[in-house]
N, C-alpha and C positions, 0 to 999 in steps of 0.2 A: 506455353501451358495450355492444355485443352480444357474446354469448358464441359462440365458434367451435365448430362441431360436430366431433366426432371421426369418424374413418372408420367405425367400427361404427355410430355414430348416423346417418350419411349413408346407409349401406346399409339401415337400417331403413326409409327413405323411398324407396329406389330401386326402382322398379317392376320393372326388369329383374332385380334381385337377388331380389325376391320371387317372380317367375315361375321363376327358376332354382331357388330353394329348393323351390318347389312341385313342380317336375319331378324334383328330387332325392329327394323323398319317394316311396317305393315304392307306398304305398297310393293317394296322389293321382294318380300316374302311371298306375297300373293302372285307376283309375276313369276318368280322362280319356281314355285311349286305347282303352278298351273300349266307348265310346259314340261312336265316330267314324262308323261305318256305320249303326248302328241304335241309337236311343235306348232307355234303360232307366229303370225306377223305382229309387229308392234301395233298396227291398227286394230287387229283382232283383240289383242290384250287390252287396248284402250277402251274399245267398245264393250267388251265383256265385263270388265271390272270397273267401268266408269271412272277411269283415271285419265287425266288430260294426256294427249299424245306426246306433248313435249316432256312431261314427267316420265312417261313410259320410256322414251328414248334415253333420258338421263339415267334412269334406274338400270336399263339394259346396259348402258355404257359402263356403269359402276360394277355391275355383275360380271360383265365380260373382263374387266380389268382384274378382277379377283378370280377369274377362270371358273366361275360358278355357272355360267351360261355360255352357249356357243351357237354359232350359225350352223344349223344342221343342213339346210338346203336353201335353194332359191325358188321362188314362184314367179312366173311371168304372167301378168294380167292380159286380158284380151287386147288392151291398148298397147301392149309391149313393155309396160313398166315392170321393173324387177323389184321383188320384195324379198327380204331375208326372212327365213323361217328360223325362229329361235327355239332352242331346246335346252333343258336343264342338264347340267353335267352331274348333278347329285339327285338322289331320290329320297334321302333321309339325312337329317342333321340332328346331332345330339350335343347339347351344351351342358357342361357340368361346371358349377361355380363353387369352388372351395377356397376359402380365404388363403392366400391372396391370388391364387391361380385360377385361370379359366381353361378348361379342357374342351376341345372341340373335336368331334368325330363326325366325319362326312362319309356317307356311303355313296359310292359311284352309281350313276344311272346307267344301267346296261341296256335299257330299252331303246 
């Protein structure tokens, strides 16, 4: 006999819900929408938005997992260190909540 999943358990696996949760998070949203036109390194994002670097890396990892952000290119410093340049894969997000469904429309970033 299979066990039925509860609504909170189903939401855990619902990609739309995960994206909505990510967009509801102020730091994730700030990171995502600040790299629409021009890519930035994690360090640049941390400095510009006053978010701890460890938090930036965690948020970027979560955004990458949901394919909302990508590594656009690499930058090599004068000392030879490589840095990833992150860019948003979306330029606009529209969330509509009508009981009991959530509708999410993402517009791709063509820039």
